[in-house]
PyMOL Python script that loads the backbone (N, CA, C, O; Angstrom):
from pymol import cmd

cmd.read_pdbstr("""\
ATOM      1  N   MET A   1       0.763  -1.205   0.071  1.00  0.00           N
ATOM      2  CA  MET A   1      -0.072  -0.078  -0.010  1.00  0.00           C
ATOM      3  C   MET A   1       0.881   1.316   0.050  1.00  0.00           C
ATOM      4  O   MET A   1       0.494   2.353   0.587  1.00  0.00           O
ATOM      5  N   GLY A   2       2.045   1.171  -0.525  1.00  0.00           N
ATOM      6  CA  GLY A   2       2.972   2.308  -0.709  1.00  0.00           C
ATOM      7  C   GLY A   2       2.757   3.186  -1.808  1.00  0.00           C
ATOM      8  O   GLY A   2       3.472   3.282  -2.806  1.00  0.00           O
ATOM      9  N   SER A   3       1.476   3.968  -1.490  1.00  0.00           N
ATOM     10  CA  SER A   3       0.980   4.754  -2.690  1.00  0.00           C
ATOM     11  C   SER A   3       1.955   6.233  -2.560  1.00  0.00           C
ATOM     12  O   SER A   3       2.079   6.825  -1.489  1.00  0.00           O
ATOM     13  N   THR A   4       2.551   6.652  -3.747  1.00  0.00           N
ATOM     14  CA  THR A   4       3.255   7.785  -3.610  1.00  0.00           C
ATOM     15  C   THR A   4       2.678   8.907  -4.447  1.00  0.00           C
ATOM     16  O   THR A   4       2.302   8.788  -5.613  1.00  0.00           O
ATOM     17  N   GLU A   5       2.651  10.001  -3.725  1.00  0.00           N
ATOM     18  CA  GLU A   5       1.900  11.091  -4.375  1.00  0.00           C
ATOM     19  C   GLU A   5       2.829  11.464  -5.707  1.00  0.00           C
ATOM     20  O   GLU A   5       4.038  11.248  -5.641  1.00  0.00           O
ATOM     21  N   PRO A   6       2.275  12.001  -6.861  1.00  0.00           N
ATOM     22  CA  PRO A   6       3.218  12.316  -7.789  1.00  0.00           C
ATOM     23  C   PRO A   6       3.584  13.758  -7.517  1.00  0.00           C
ATOM     24  O   PRO A   6       2.890  14.569  -6.904  1.00  0.00           O
ATOM     25  N   SER A   7       4.904  13.985  -8.118  1.00  0.00           N
ATOM     26  CA  SER A   7       5.559  15.268  -7.912  1.00  0.00           C
ATOM     27  C   SER A   7       4.958  16.431  -8.739  1.00  0.00           C
ATOM     28  O   SER A   7       4.266  16.080  -9.694  1.00  0.00           O
ATOM     29  N   ILE A   8       5.090  17.596  -8.553  1.00  0.00           N
ATOM     30  CA  ILE A   8       4.720  18.735  -9.438  1.00  0.00           C
ATOM     31  C   ILE A   8       5.559  18.653 -10.685  1.00  0.00           C
ATOM     32  O   ILE A   8       5.118  19.172 -11.710  1.00  0.00           O
ATOM     33  N   GLU A   9       6.737  18.043 -10.693  1.00  0.00           N
ATOM     34  CA  GLU A   9       7.524  18.013 -11.979  1.00  0.00           C
ATOM     35  C   GLU A   9       6.901  17.118 -12.947  1.00  0.00           C
ATOM     36  O   GLU A   9       7.003  17.287 -14.163  1.00  0.00           O
ATOM     37  N   GLU A  10       6.210  16.099 -12.362  1.00  0.00           N
ATOM     38  CA  GLU A  10       5.619  15.295 -13.541  1.00  0.00           C
ATOM     39  C   GLU A  10       4.317  15.949 -14.197  1.00  0.00           C
ATOM     40  O   GLU A  10       3.879  15.390 -15.203  1.00  0.00           O
ATOM     41  N   PHE A  11       3.711  16.996 -13.755  1.00  0.00           N
ATOM     42  CA  PHE A  11       2.615  17.630 -14.399  1.00  0.00           C
ATOM     43  C   PHE A  11       3.438  18.869 -15.288  1.00  0.00           C
ATOM     44  O   PHE A  11       2.922  19.173 -16.364  1.00  0.00           O
ATOM     45  N   PHE A  12       4.446  19.447 -14.957  1.00  0.00           N
ATOM     46  CA  PHE A  12       4.968  20.378 -15.517  1.00  0.00           C
ATOM     47  C   PHE A  12       6.411  20.255 -16.047  1.00  0.00           C
ATOM     48  O   PHE A  12       7.320  20.946 -15.586  1.00  0.00           O
ATOM     49  N   PRO A  13       6.592  19.343 -17.041  1.00  0.00           N
ATOM     50  CA  PRO A  13       8.003  19.041 -17.612  1.00  0.00           C
ATOM     51  C   PRO A  13       8.674  20.276 -18.019  1.00  0.00           C
ATOM     52  O   PRO A  13       8.032  21.191 -18.535  1.00  0.00           O
ATOM     53  N   GLU A  14       9.845  20.343 -17.827  1.00  0.00           N
ATOM     54  CA  GLU A  14      10.716  21.613 -18.376  1.00  0.00           C
ATOM     55  C   GLU A  14      10.512  21.792 -19.654  1.00  0.00           C
ATOM     56  O   GLU A  14      10.618  20.849 -20.438  1.00  0.00           O
ATOM     57  N   LYS A  15      10.188  23.030 -20.054  1.00  0.00           N
ATOM     58  CA  LYS A  15       9.688  23.439 -21.256  1.00  0.00           C
ATOM     59  C   LYS A  15      10.947  24.475 -21.782  1.00  0.00           C
ATOM     60  O   LYS A  15      11.579  25.261 -21.076  1.00  0.00           O
ATOM     61  N   LYS A  16      11.097  24.236 -23.170  1.00  0.00           N
ATOM     62  CA  LYS A  16      12.289  25.257 -23.607  1.00  0.00           C
ATOM     63  C   LYS A  16      11.765  26.507 -23.852  1.00  0.00           C
ATOM     64  O   LYS A  16      10.791  26.679 -24.584  1.00  0.00           O
ATOM     65  N   ARG A  17      12.369  27.409 -23.270  1.00  0.00           N
ATOM     66  CA  ARG A  17      11.986  29.012 -23.124  1.00  0.00           C
ATOM     67  C   ARG A  17      12.528  29.529 -24.540  1.00  0.00           C
ATOM     68  O   ARG A  17      13.685  29.399 -24.939  1.00  0.00           O
ATOM     69  N   VAL A  18      11.568  30.083 -25.160  1.00  0.00           N
ATOM     70  CA  VAL A  18      11.965  30.878 -26.460  1.00  0.00           C
ATOM     71  C   VAL A  18      11.969  32.251 -26.105  1.00  0.00           C
ATOM     72  O   VAL A  18      11.057  32.703 -25.413  1.00  0.00           O
ATOM     73  N   LYS A  19      12.888  32.952 -26.503  1.00  0.00           N
ATOM     74  CA  LYS A  19      12.972  34.450 -26.356  1.00  0.00           C
ATOM     75  C   LYS A  19      13.010  35.219 -27.633  1.00  0.00           C
ATOM     76  O   LYS A  19      13.935  35.010 -28.418  1.00  0.00           O
ATOM     77  N   ASN A  20      12.002  36.162 -27.929  1.00  0.00           N
ATOM     78  CA  ASN A  20      11.751  36.801 -29.001  1.00  0.00           C
ATOM     79  C   ASN A  20      12.650  38.268 -28.904  1.00  0.00           C
ATOM     80  O   ASN A  20      12.386  39.060 -28.000  1.00  0.00           O
ATOM     81  N   PRO A  21      13.462  38.492 -29.658  1.00  0.00           N
ATOM     82  CA  PRO A  21      14.479  39.795 -29.520  1.00  0.00           C
ATOM     83  C   PRO A  21      13.747  41.000 -29.711  1.00  0.00           C
ATOM     84  O   PRO A  21      14.206  42.086 -29.357  1.00  0.00           O
ATOM     85  N   PHE A  22      12.514  40.857 -30.308  1.00  0.00           N
ATOM     86  CA  PHE A  22      11.850  42.207 -30.583  1.00  0.00           C
ATOM     87  C   PHE A  22      11.035  42.529 -29.472  1.00  0.00           C
ATOM     88  O   PHE A  22      10.584  43.673 -29.402  1.00  0.00           O
ATOM     89  N   VAL A  23      10.722  41.534 -28.416  1.00  0.00           N
ATOM     90  CA  VAL A  23      10.056  42.237 -27.274  1.00  0.00           C
ATOM     91  C   VAL A  23      10.896  43.221 -26.534  1.00  0.00           C
ATOM     92  O   VAL A  23      10.385  44.338 -26.463  1.00  0.00           O
ATOM     93  N   PRO A  24      12.218  43.062 -25.888  1.00  0.00           N
ATOM     94  CA  PRO A  24      12.775  43.870 -25.362  1.00  0.00           C
ATOM     95  C   PRO A  24      12.984  45.229 -26.004  1.00  0.00           C
ATOM     96  O   PRO A  24      13.024  46.289 -25.379  1.00  0.00           O
ATOM     97  N   ILE A  25      13.120  45.082 -27.395  1.00  0.00           N
ATOM     98  CA  ILE A  25      13.219  46.369 -28.244  1.00  0.00           C
ATOM     99  C   ILE A  25      11.953  47.077 -28.170  1.00  0.00           C
ATOM    100  O   ILE A  25      11.974  48.304 -28.073  1.00  0.00           O
ATOM    101  N   GLY A  26      10.745  46.381 -28.209  1.00  0.00           N
ATOM    102  CA  GLY A  26       9.555  47.066 -28.116  1.00  0.00           C
ATOM    103  C   GLY A  26       9.382  47.735 -26.687  1.00  0.00           C
ATOM    104  O   GLY A  26       8.920  48.866 -26.537  1.00  0.00           O
ATOM    105  N   ALA A  27       9.747  47.023 -25.794  1.00  0.00           N
ATOM    106  CA  ALA A  27       9.715  47.564 -24.398  1.00  0.00           C
ATOM    107  C   ALA A  27      10.544  48.897 -24.247  1.00  0.00           C
ATOM    108  O   ALA A  27      10.136  49.853 -23.587  1.00  0.00           O
ATOM    109  N   LEU A  28      11.736  48.869 -24.915  1.00  0.00           N
ATOM    110  CA  LEU A  28      12.474  50.076 -24.878  1.00  0.00           C
ATOM    111  C   LEU A  28      12.018  51.097 -25.599  1.00  0.00           C
ATOM    112  O   LEU A  28      12.055  52.244 -25.154  1.00  0.00           O
ATOM    113  N   MET A  29      11.564  50.821 -26.727  1.00  0.00           N
ATOM    114  CA  MET A  29      10.775  52.088 -27.638  1.00  0.00           C
ATOM    115  C   MET A  29       9.575  52.420 -26.798  1.00  0.00           C
ATOM    116  O   MET A  29       9.360  53.619 -26.623  1.00  0.00           O
ATOM    117  N   THR A  30       8.918  51.717 -26.358  1.00  0.00           N
ATOM    118  CA  THR A  30       7.686  52.195 -25.458  1.00  0.00           C
ATOM    119  C   THR A  30       8.064  53.252 -24.222  1.00  0.00           C
ATOM    120  O   THR A  30       7.554  54.350 -23.998  1.00  0.00           O
ATOM    121  N   ALA A  31       9.110  52.572 -23.502  1.00  0.00           N
ATOM    122  CA  ALA A  31       9.634  53.480 -22.610  1.00  0.00           C
ATOM    123  C   ALA A  31      10.285  54.961 -23.092  1.00  0.00           C
ATOM    124  O   ALA A  31      10.234  56.022 -22.471  1.00  0.00           O
ATOM    125  N   GLY A  32      10.858  54.715 -24.287  1.00  0.00           N
ATOM    126  CA  GLY A  32      11.330  55.916 -24.912  1.00  0.00           C
ATOM    127  C   GLY A  32      10.275  56.980 -25.454  1.00  0.00           C
ATOM    128  O   GLY A  32      10.464  58.188 -25.305  1.00  0.00           O
ATOM    129  N   VAL A  33       9.246  56.504 -26.037  1.00  0.00           N
ATOM    130  CA  VAL A  33       8.222  57.259 -26.593  1.00  0.00           C
ATOM    131  C   VAL A  33       7.368  57.802 -25.247  1.00  0.00           C
ATOM    132  O   VAL A  33       6.770  58.875 -25.315  1.00  0.00           O
ATOM    133  N   LEU A  34       7.350  56.971 -23.989  1.00  0.00           N
ATOM    134  CA  LEU A  34       6.515  57.606 -23.033  1.00  0.00           C
ATOM    135  C   LEU A  34       7.373  58.776 -22.293  1.00  0.00           C
ATOM    136  O   LEU A  34       6.798  59.771 -21.850  1.00  0.00           O
ATOM    137  N   THR A  35       8.742  58.606 -22.187  1.00  0.00           N
ATOM    138  CA  THR A  35       9.489  59.520 -21.674  1.00  0.00           C
ATOM    139  C   THR A  35       9.379  60.864 -22.488  1.00  0.00           C
ATOM    140  O   THR A  35       9.156  61.930 -21.915  1.00  0.00           O
ATOM    141  N   ALA A  36       9.543  60.765 -23.818  1.00  0.00           N
ATOM    142  CA  ALA A  36       9.688  61.888 -24.615  1.00  0.00           C
ATOM    143  C   ALA A  36       8.219  62.627 -24.433  1.00  0.00           C
ATOM    144  O   ALA A  36       8.129  63.852 -24.358  1.00  0.00           O
ATOM    145  N   GLY A  37       7.188  61.825 -24.378  1.00  0.00           N
ATOM    146  CA  GLY A  37       5.822  62.373 -24.252  1.00  0.00           C
ATOM    147  C   GLY A  37       5.610  63.136 -22.847  1.00  0.00           C
ATOM    148  O   GLY A  37       5.143  64.275 -22.804  1.00  0.00           O
ATOM    149  N   LEU A  38       5.947  62.498 -21.840  1.00  0.00           N
ATOM    150  CA  LEU A  38       5.984  63.204 -20.646  1.00  0.00           C
ATOM    151  C   LEU A  38       6.853  64.482 -20.664  1.00  0.00           C
ATOM    152  O   LEU A  38       6.273  65.510 -20.313  1.00  0.00           O
ATOM    153  N   ILE A  39       8.069  64.574 -20.996  1.00  0.00           N
ATOM    154  CA  ILE A  39       9.003  65.512 -21.151  1.00  0.00           C
ATOM    155  C   ILE A  39       8.153  66.727 -22.076  1.00  0.00           C
ATOM    156  O   ILE A  39       8.155  67.907 -21.727  1.00  0.00           O
ATOM    157  N   SER A  40       7.565  66.317 -23.086  1.00  0.00           N
ATOM    158  CA  SER A  40       6.918  67.407 -23.844  1.00  0.00           C
ATOM    159  C   SER A  40       5.751  67.973 -23.260  1.00  0.00           C
ATOM    160  O   SER A  40       5.478  69.145 -23.520  1.00  0.00           O
ATOM    161  N   PHE A  41       5.000  67.279 -22.483  1.00  0.00           N
ATOM    162  CA  PHE A  41       3.963  67.771 -21.730  1.00  0.00           C
ATOM    163  C   PHE A  41       4.417  68.731 -20.750  1.00  0.00           C
ATOM    164  O   PHE A  41       3.878  69.834 -20.662  1.00  0.00           O
ATOM    165  N   LYS A  42       5.569  68.308 -19.860  1.00  0.00           N
ATOM    166  CA  LYS A  42       5.969  69.114 -18.940  1.00  0.00           C
ATOM    167  C   LYS A  42       6.423  70.542 -19.647  1.00  0.00           C
ATOM    168  O   LYS A  42       6.130  71.645 -19.187  1.00  0.00           O
ATOM    169  N   ARG A  43       7.169  70.321 -20.813  1.00  0.00           N
ATOM    170  CA  ARG A  43       7.543  71.805 -21.407  1.00  0.00           C
ATOM    171  C   ARG A  43       6.423  72.648 -21.979  1.00  0.00           C
ATOM    172  O   ARG A  43       6.590  73.795 -22.396  1.00  0.00           O
ATOM    173  N   GLY A  44       5.377  72.060 -21.969  1.00  0.00           N
ATOM    174  CA  GLY A  44       3.983  72.892 -22.400  1.00  0.00           C
ATOM    175  C   GLY A  44       3.637  72.503 -23.676  1.00  0.00           C
ATOM    176  O   GLY A  44       2.649  73.040 -24.177  1.00  0.00           O
ATOM    177  N   ASN A  45       4.364  71.526 -24.419  1.00  0.00           N
ATOM    178  CA  ASN A  45       3.891  71.235 -25.955  1.00  0.00           C
ATOM    179  C   ASN A  45       2.920  70.287 -25.917  1.00  0.00           C
ATOM    180  O   ASN A  45       3.290  69.151 -26.214  1.00  0.00           O
ATOM    181  N   SER A  46       1.583  70.470 -25.585  1.00  0.00           N
ATOM    182  CA  SER A  46       0.770  69.403 -25.303  1.00  0.00           C
ATOM    183  C   SER A  46       0.202  68.749 -26.746  1.00  0.00           C
ATOM    184  O   SER A  46      -0.353  67.650 -26.729  1.00  0.00           O
ATOM    185  N   LYS A  47       0.353  69.381 -27.796  1.00  0.00           N
ATOM    186  CA  LYS A  47       0.084  68.704 -29.138  1.00  0.00           C
ATOM    187  C   LYS A  47       1.154  67.715 -29.451  1.00  0.00           C
ATOM    188  O   LYS A  47       0.777  66.712 -30.057  1.00  0.00           O
ATOM    189  N   LEU A  48       2.346  67.805 -29.170  1.00  0.00           N
ATOM    190  CA  LEU A  48       3.335  66.813 -29.381  1.00  0.00           C
ATOM    191  C   LEU A  48       3.329  65.775 -28.506  1.00  0.00           C
ATOM    192  O   LEU A  48       3.555  64.639 -28.921  1.00  0.00           O
ATOM    193  N   GLY A  49       3.047  66.042 -27.055  1.00  0.00           N
ATOM    194  CA  GLY A  49       2.893  65.276 -26.033  1.00  0.00           C
ATOM    195  C   GLY A  49       1.729  64.118 -26.510  1.00  0.00           C
ATOM    196  O   GLY A  49       1.874  62.896 -26.497  1.00  0.00           O
ATOM    197  N   GLN A  50       0.592  64.854 -26.912  1.00  0.00           N
ATOM    198  CA  GLN A  50      -0.637  63.896 -27.268  1.00  0.00           C
ATOM    199  C   GLN A  50      -0.187  62.998 -28.395  1.00  0.00           C
ATOM    200  O   GLN A  50      -0.419  61.791 -28.324  1.00  0.00           O
ATOM    201  N   LYS A  51       0.420  63.497 -29.392  1.00  0.00           N
ATOM    202  CA  LYS A  51       0.761  62.585 -30.519  1.00  0.00           C
ATOM    203  C   LYS A  51       1.945  61.479 -30.123  1.00  0.00           C
ATOM    204  O   LYS A  51       2.034  60.379 -30.667  1.00  0.00           O
ATOM    205  N   LEU A  52       2.740  61.913 -29.193  1.00  0.00           N
ATOM    206  CA  LEU A  52       3.642  60.877 -28.522  1.00  0.00           C
ATOM    207  C   LEU A  52       2.945  59.806 -27.922  1.00  0.00           C
ATOM    208  O   LEU A  52       3.183  58.642 -28.246  1.00  0.00           O
ATOM    209  N   MET A  53       1.961  60.158 -26.931  1.00  0.00           N
ATOM    210  CA  MET A  53       1.118  59.294 -26.144  1.00  0.00           C
ATOM    211  C   MET A  53       0.363  58.246 -26.954  1.00  0.00           C
ATOM    212  O   MET A  53       0.176  57.083 -26.596  1.00  0.00           O
ATOM    213  N   ARG A  54      -0.083  58.852 -28.191  1.00  0.00           N
ATOM    214  CA  ARG A  54      -0.786  58.059 -29.179  1.00  0.00           C
ATOM    215  C   ARG A  54       0.177  56.938 -29.842  1.00  0.00           C
ATOM    216  O   ARG A  54      -0.127  55.776 -30.112  1.00  0.00           O
ATOM    217  N   ALA A  55       1.450  57.606 -30.037  1.00  0.00           N
ATOM    218  CA  ALA A  55       2.529  56.607 -30.642  1.00  0.00           C
ATOM    219  C   ALA A  55       2.906  55.405 -29.611  1.00  0.00           C
ATOM    220  O   ALA A  55       3.138  54.262 -30.003  1.00  0.00           O
ATOM    221  N   ARG A  56       2.942  55.846 -28.100  1.00  0.00           N
ATOM    222  CA  ARG A  56       3.176  55.016 -27.419  1.00  0.00           C
ATOM    223  C   ARG A  56       2.104  53.786 -27.229  1.00  0.00           C
ATOM    224  O   ARG A  56       2.411  52.643 -26.889  1.00  0.00           O
ATOM    225  N   VAL A  57       0.843  54.237 -27.506  1.00  0.00           N
ATOM    226  CA  VAL A  57      -0.080  53.157 -27.347  1.00  0.00           C
ATOM    227  C   VAL A  57       0.200  52.035 -28.527  1.00  0.00           C
ATOM    228  O   VAL A  57       0.269  50.829 -28.290  1.00  0.00           O
ATOM    229  N   VAL A  58       0.331  52.547 -29.668  1.00  0.00           N
ATOM    230  CA  VAL A  58       0.708  51.903 -30.873  1.00  0.00           C
ATOM    231  C   VAL A  58       1.983  50.763 -30.773  1.00  0.00           C
ATOM    232  O   VAL A  58       1.975  49.604 -31.189  1.00  0.00           O
ATOM    233  N   VAL A  59       2.877  51.363 -30.205  1.00  0.00           N
ATOM    234  CA  VAL A  59       4.278  50.675 -30.027  1.00  0.00           C
ATOM    235  C   VAL A  59       3.979  49.658 -28.689  1.00  0.00           C
ATOM    236  O   VAL A  59       4.428  48.512 -28.711  1.00  0.00           O
ATOM    237  N   GLN A  60       3.327  50.066 -27.724  1.00  0.00           N
ATOM    238  CA  GLN A  60       2.966  49.133 -26.620  1.00  0.00           C
ATOM    239  C   GLN A  60       2.134  47.879 -27.105  1.00  0.00           C
ATOM    240  O   GLN A  60       2.367  46.727 -26.741  1.00  0.00           O
ATOM    241  N   GLY A  61       0.922  48.340 -28.158  1.00  0.00           N
ATOM    242  CA  GLY A  61       0.212  47.205 -28.560  1.00  0.00           C
ATOM    243  C   GLY A  61       1.137  46.288 -29.552  1.00  0.00           C
ATOM    244  O   GLY A  61       0.914  45.078 -29.602  1.00  0.00           O
ATOM    245  N   ALA A  62       1.890  46.712 -30.123  1.00  0.00           N
ATOM    246  CA  ALA A  62       2.713  45.739 -31.149  1.00  0.00           C
ATOM    247  C   ALA A  62       3.565  44.970 -30.225  1.00  0.00           C
ATOM    248  O   ALA A  62       3.746  43.780 -30.480  1.00  0.00           O
ATOM    249  N   THR A  63       4.130  45.513 -29.150  1.00  0.00           N
ATOM    250  CA  THR A  63       4.909  44.834 -28.284  1.00  0.00           C
ATOM    251  C   THR A  63       3.997  43.645 -27.464  1.00  0.00           C
ATOM    252  O   THR A  63       4.406  42.514 -27.200  1.00  0.00           O
ATOM    253  N   VAL A  64       2.920  44.091 -27.197  1.00  0.00           N
ATOM    254  CA  VAL A  64       2.047  42.847 -26.545  1.00  0.00           C
ATOM    255  C   VAL A  64       1.531  41.892 -27.539  1.00  0.00           C
ATOM    256  O   VAL A  64       1.212  40.743 -27.235  1.00  0.00           O
ATOM    257  N   ALA A  65       1.444  42.415 -28.835  1.00  0.00           N
ATOM    258  CA  ALA A  65       1.113  41.335 -29.875  1.00  0.00           C
ATOM    259  C   ALA A  65       2.195  40.315 -30.134  1.00  0.00           C
ATOM    260  O   ALA A  65       2.033  39.121 -30.387  1.00  0.00           O
ATOM    261  N   LEU A  66       3.327  40.985 -30.028  1.00  0.00           N
ATOM    262  CA  LEU A  66       4.547  40.013 -30.415  1.00  0.00           C
ATOM    263  C   LEU A  66       4.835  38.954 -29.311  1.00  0.00           C
ATOM    264  O   LEU A  66       5.405  37.880 -29.507  1.00  0.00           O
ATOM    265  N   MET A  67       4.341  39.427 -28.083  1.00  0.00           N
ATOM    266  CA  MET A  67       4.530  38.509 -26.895  1.00  0.00           C
ATOM    267  C   MET A  67       3.520  37.415 -26.948  1.00  0.00           C
ATOM    268  O   MET A  67       3.796  36.238 -26.714  1.00  0.00           O
ATOM    269  N   VAL A  68       2.187  37.912 -27.307  1.00  0.00           N
ATOM    270  CA  VAL A  68       1.125  36.905 -27.577  1.00  0.00           C
ATOM    271  C   VAL A  68       1.438  35.906 -28.677  1.00  0.00           C
ATOM    272  O   VAL A  68       1.280  34.699 -28.493  1.00  0.00           O
ATOM    273  N   GLY A  69       1.880  36.411 -29.815  1.00  0.00           N
ATOM    274  CA  GLY A  69       2.330  35.715 -31.108  1.00  0.00           C
ATOM    275  C   GLY A  69       3.216  34.683 -30.877  1.00  0.00           C
ATOM    276  O   GLY A  69       3.049  33.559 -31.349  1.00  0.00           O
ATOM    277  N   THR A  70       4.374  35.073 -30.009  1.00  0.00           N
ATOM    278  CA  THR A  70       5.384  34.125 -29.754  1.00  0.00           C
ATOM    279  C   THR A  70       5.021  33.116 -28.939  1.00  0.00           C
ATOM    280  O   THR A  70       5.364  31.969 -29.225  1.00  0.00           O
ATOM    281  N   ALA A  71       4.306  33.371 -27.856  1.00  0.00           N
ATOM    282  CA  ALA A  71       3.547  32.380 -26.902  1.00  0.00           C
ATOM    283  C   ALA A  71       2.671  31.485 -27.674  1.00  0.00           C
ATOM    284  O   ALA A  71       2.813  30.287 -27.428  1.00  0.00           O
ATOM    285  N   SER A  72       1.745  31.831 -28.604  1.00  0.00           N
ATOM    286  CA  SER A  72       1.126  30.963 -29.233  1.00  0.00           C
ATOM    287  C   SER A  72       1.700  30.130 -30.459  1.00  0.00           C
ATOM    288  O   SER A  72       1.209  29.071 -30.852  1.00  0.00           O
ATOM    289  N   TYR A  73       2.858  30.785 -31.031  1.00  0.00           N
ATOM    290  CA  TYR A  73       3.576  30.063 -32.094  1.00  0.00           C
ATOM    291  C   TYR A  73       4.380  28.874 -31.419  1.00  0.00           C
ATOM    292  O   TYR A  73       4.461  27.721 -31.844  1.00  0.00           O
ATOM    293  N   TYR A  74       4.881  29.331 -30.428  1.00  0.00           N
ATOM    294  CA  TYR A  74       5.898  28.336 -29.618  1.00  0.00           C
ATOM    295  C   TYR A  74       5.266  27.410 -28.855  1.00  0.00           C
ATOM    296  O   TYR A  74       5.789  26.299 -28.767  1.00  0.00           O
ATOM    297  N   GLY A  75       4.193  27.646 -28.251  1.00  0.00           N
ATOM    298  CA  GLY A  75       3.556  27.100 -27.026  1.00  0.00           C
ATOM    299  C   GLY A  75       2.651  25.798 -27.673  1.00  0.00           C
ATOM    300  O   GLY A  75       2.266  25.595 -28.824  1.00  0.00           O
ATOM    301  N   ASP A  76       2.516  25.150 -26.634  1.00  0.00           N
ATOM    302  CA  ASP A  76       1.799  23.626 -26.759  1.00  0.00           C
ATOM    303  C   ASP A  76       0.385  23.933 -26.410  1.00  0.00           C
ATOM    304  O   ASP A  76       0.100  24.906 -25.711  1.00  0.00           O
ATOM    305  N   SER A  77      -0.441  23.170 -26.856  1.00  0.00           N
ATOM    306  CA  SER A  77      -1.813  23.166 -26.314  1.00  0.00           C
ATOM    307  C   SER A  77      -1.784  22.979 -24.939  1.00  0.00           C
ATOM    308  O   SER A  77      -0.775  22.533 -24.392  1.00  0.00           O
ATOM    309  N   PHE A  78      -2.805  23.280 -24.312  1.00  0.00           N
ATOM    310  CA  PHE A  78      -2.847  23.251 -22.653  1.00  0.00           C
ATOM    311  C   PHE A  78      -3.025  21.663 -22.152  1.00  0.00           C
ATOM    312  O   PHE A  78      -4.009  21.031 -22.537  1.00  0.00           O
ATOM    313  N   PRO A  79      -2.307  21.221 -21.523  1.00  0.00           N
ATOM    314  CA  PRO A  79      -2.197  19.920 -21.110  1.00  0.00           C
ATOM    315  C   PRO A  79      -3.295  19.444 -20.115  1.00  0.00           C
ATOM    316  O   PRO A  79      -3.580  20.077 -19.099  1.00  0.00           O
ATOM    317  N   LYS A  80      -3.865  18.323 -20.473  1.00  0.00           N
ATOM    318  CA  LYS A  80      -4.950  17.704 -19.675  1.00  0.00           C
ATOM    319  C   LYS A  80      -4.305  17.180 -18.422  1.00  0.00           C
ATOM    320  O   LYS A  80      -3.271  16.518 -18.515  1.00  0.00           O
ATOM    321  N   PHE A  81      -4.795  17.410 -17.378  1.00  0.00           N
ATOM    322  CA  PHE A  81      -4.298  16.741 -16.119  1.00  0.00           C
ATOM    323  C   PHE A  81      -4.889  15.270 -15.997  1.00  0.00           C
ATOM    324  O   PHE A  81      -5.983  14.913 -16.432  1.00  0.00           O
ATOM    325  N   PRO A  82      -4.006  14.522 -15.355  1.00  0.00           N
ATOM    326  CA  PRO A  82      -4.492  13.057 -15.207  1.00  0.00           C
ATOM    327  C   PRO A  82      -5.525  13.001 -13.974  1.00  0.00           C
ATOM    328  O   PRO A  82      -5.488  13.649 -12.927  1.00  0.00           O
ATOM    329  N   LYS A  83      -6.283  12.218 -14.321  1.00  0.00           N
ATOM    330  CA  LYS A  83      -7.393  11.819 -13.068  1.00  0.00           C
ATOM    331  C   LYS A  83      -6.812  10.882 -12.300  1.00  0.00           C
ATOM    332  O   LYS A  83      -6.340   9.808 -12.673  1.00  0.00           O
ATOM    333  N   PHE A  84      -6.878  11.460 -10.888  1.00  0.00           N
ATOM    334  CA  PHE A  84      -6.443  10.637  -9.646  1.00  0.00           C
ATOM    335  C   PHE A  84      -7.204   9.656  -9.393  1.00  0.00           C
ATOM    336  O   PHE A  84      -8.418   9.823  -9.507  1.00  0.00           O
ATOM    337  N   PRO A  85      -6.703   8.446  -9.007  1.00  0.00           N
ATOM    338  CA  PRO A  85      -7.828   7.327  -8.709  1.00  0.00           C
ATOM    339  C   PRO A  85      -8.497   7.688  -7.148  1.00  0.00           C
ATOM    340  O   PRO A  85      -7.837   8.051  -6.174  1.00  0.00           O
ATOM    341  N   GLY A  86      -9.631   7.533  -7.182  1.00  0.00           N
ATOM    342  CA  GLY A  86     -10.272   7.743  -5.928  1.00  0.00           C
ATOM    343  C   GLY A  86     -11.103   9.106  -6.163  1.00  0.00           C
ATOM    344  O   GLY A  86     -12.018   9.368  -5.382  1.00  0.00           O
ATOM    345  N   PHE A  87     -10.817   9.917  -7.156  1.00  0.00           N
ATOM    346  CA  PHE A  87     -11.528  11.173  -7.228  1.00  0.00           C
ATOM    347  C   PHE A  87     -12.539  11.170  -8.345  1.00  0.00           C
ATOM    348  O   PHE A  87     -13.235  12.164  -8.550  1.00  0.00           O
TER     349      PHE A  87
END
""", "prot")
cmd.dss("prot")
cmd.show_as("cartoon", "prot")
cmd.util.cbc("prot")
cmd.orient("prot")
C-alpha cells in the first residue's frame, strides 16, 4: 500500500524557453516614447505630447502582440491533467 503522490515536476515538464529579441526592443521603444511624451507635456507642448502618447499606445500594442504571437506560435496546447484514482 505504498502509494506515492506524484510530484509537481511530473505535471509540468521542463519546457524550452523561447525568447523573441523584438520584445525587449519594443519595451525600450515604449519607454522612450513615454519619456519623450512626458517631457513634452512638462515643457508645455501638449500637441506633441498627445501625438507621442498615441504613438506609445501603438508601440505598446505591437509589443504585446509580439509576446502573444510568440507564445502561441511556440507554445503547446494546454495539457490535460490526469485523473487521480479515487476522485
